C-alpha positions in Angstrom: 106.0 92.1 94.3 104.5 88.7 93.4 103.7 88.1 97.0 101.8 91.4 97.2 99.8 90.5 94.0 99.0 87.0 95.4 97.8 88.6 98.7 95.6 91.0 96.8 94.1 88.1 94.8 93.5 86.1 98.0 91.8 89.1 99.7 89.6 89.6 96.6 88.6 85.9 96.7 87.3 86.3 100.2 84.6 88.6 99.0 81.3 87.9 100.8 78.5 86.8 98.5 74.9 87.4 99.4 72.4 84.8 98.3 69.7 85.7 95.8 66.9 85.2 98.3 68.4 87.9 100.5 68.6 90.3 97.5 65.0 89.5 96.7 63.9 90.2 100.4 65.8 93.5 100.4 64.2 94.4 97.0 60.8 93.6 98.5 61.5 95.8 101.5 62.7 98.7 99.3 59.5 98.4 97.2 57.5 98.3 100.5 59.3 101.5 101.8 58.7 103.2 98.4 54.9 102.4 98.7 55.0 103.7 102.3 56.7 106.9 101.1 53.9 107.5 98.5 51.2 106.6 101.0 52.5 109.0 103.7 53.1 111.7 101.2 49.7 111.5 99.5 47.4 110.3 102.2 48.8 111.0 105.7 49.6 114.4 107.1 51.8 114.7 110.1 51.9 118.5 110.2 55.3 119.8 111.0 56.7 116.3 111.2 56.2 115.3 107.6 59.8 115.8 106.9 60.8 113.6 109.9 58.7 110.8 108.6 60.1 111.2 105.0 63.7 111.3 106.2 63.2 108.3 108.5 61.8 106.2 105.6 64.6 107.5 103.3 67.2 106.6 106.0 65.8 103.0 106.2 66.0 102.6 102.4 69.6 104.0 102.4 70.6 101.6 105.1 69.3 98.6 103.1 71.1 99.7 99.9 74.3 100.4 101.8 74.3 97.2 103.8 73.3 94.7 101.1 73.7 96.1 97.6 76.9 97.9 98.4 78.1 94.9 100.5 78.9 96.9 103.6 77.4 94.3 105.9 80.2 91.9 105.2 82.9 94.3 104.4 85.9 95.7 106.5 85.2 98.0 109.4 87.1 101.0 107.8 84.4 101.3 105.1 81.7 101.3 107.7 83.5 104.1 109.6 83.9 106.1 106.4 80.2 105.8 105.5 79.2 106.6 109.1 81.3 109.7 109.2 79.8 110.9 106.0 76.3 110.4 107.4 77.4 112.3 110.5 78.5 115.3 108.5 75.3 115.2 106.4 73.4 115.2 109.7 75.4 118.2 110.8 74.6 120.0 107.6 70.8 119.4 108.1 71.0 120.3 111.7 72.6 123.7 111.1 70.3 124.4 108.2 67.3 123.7 110.4 68.7 125.9 113.1 69.2 128.7 110.5 65.7 128.3 109.3 64.2 128.4 112.8 66.0 131.7 113.5 64.6 133.3 110.3 60.9 132.8 111.3 59.7 136.0 113.0 57.9 135.7 116.4 54.8 137.2 114.9 54.7 134.7 112.0 51.5 132.5 111.5 53.7 129.7 110.2 53.3 126.5 112.3 56.5 125.4 114.0 
């Protein structure tokens, strides 16, 4: 039992620390992506691709948060697989929702595709 606790403490001590400068760079990138989100939402119009631009920016921000603030960049692979599989299932959810929405628009609709 003591050996197990000692192993646990040793594994905890190996935790990867990210320097403050990296945190500040990631913070600046997140602020930049937030400004980009506002600029694209208010000033740029991509027509039917507005949602693609918005989701791309949101995905980039989520990647930065997951990799650096949640320490997945230096963590064990199993956690990366768990996060990747959850993103895959969210992607499937969006994919099937979009398919469902596309089948509901009548052929005679004036809505832009």
